[in-house]
C-alpha positions in Angstrom: -22.0 -14.0 26.6 -22.4 -11.5 23.7 -23.0 -12.7 20.2 -20.1 -12.2 17.9 -21.0 -10.2 14.9 -19.3 -9.9 11.6 -18.6 -6.8 9.5 -20.5 -6.7 6.1 -18.4 -6.2 2.9 -20.1 -5.6 -0.4 -19.4 -7.8 -3.4 -18.0 -4.9 -5.3 -15.6 -4.1 -2.5 -14.6 -7.8 -2.3 -14.0 -7.9 -6.0 -11.8 -4.8 -5.8 -9.8 -6.4 -3.0 -9.4 -9.7 -4.9 -8.3 -7.8 -8.0 -5.6 -6.0 -6.1 -4.2 -9.4 -5.0 -4.6 -11.0 -8.5 -2.9 -8.0 -10.2 0.5 -9.3 -8.9 -0.2 -12.5 -10.9 -1.4 -10.7 -14.0 -5.0 -11.7 -13.6 -8.4 -10.1 -13.0 -11.7 -11.3 -11.6 -14.6 -10.5 -13.8 -18.4 -10.7 -13.5 -20.0 -12.4 -16.5 -22.7 -10.8 -18.6 -26.0 -12.6 -18.5 -25.6 -14.3 -21.9 -22.2 -15.8 -20.8 -23.1 -17.0 -17.3 -24.1 -20.5 -18.6 -20.7 -21.0 -20.1 -18.2 -19.5 -17.7 -20.3 -19.0 -14.5 -21.2 -15.8 -12.7 -17.6 -14.9 -11.9 -14.4 -15.9 -13.8 -10.7 -15.0 -13.9 -8.9 -13.8 -17.0 -5.2 -13.0 -17.5 -4.0 -9.8 -19.2 -4.0 -11.6 -22.6 -7.9 -11.9 -22.2 -7.7 -15.6 -21.8 -9.9 -17.3 -19.2 -7.8 -19.0 -16.6 -10.5 -20.1 -14.1 -14.3 -20.5 -14.5 -17.1 -20.6 -12.0 -15.1 -18.9 -9.2 -16.6 -18.4 -5.8 -15.5 -14.8 -4.8 -16.0 -15.4 -1.1 -13.9 -18.5 -1.0 -11.2 -16.9 -3.2 -11.2 -13.8 -1.0 -10.6 -15.9 2.1 -7.9 -17.9 0.3 -6.0 -14.8 -0.9 -6.4 -13.0 2.5 -8.7 -10.3 1.0 -11.6 -11.2 3.3 -11.0 -11.6 7.0 -12.7 -14.1 9.3 -14.6 -11.3 11.0 -16.1 -10.2 7.7 -19.0 -11.5 5.6 -20.2 -10.8 2.1 -23.3 -8.7 2.1 -26.0 -10.0 -0.2 -28.7 -7.8 -1.6 
């Protein structure tokens, strides 16, 4: 039986897909700068008023929840 393989998706592409979904709710997923990682995590969500709505977001889990990342896709790590 052949091994099932998954299609790689870059983190940048995943963030773009997520942001298209979040745009409907008036939110954006951002990548923290190095000095802010300790306070908000590597990834966080802000609304259009620049207020943080969610901290320490896992983009892969969020992408699957929003339907931006299919079951046959995986996030490519560098």
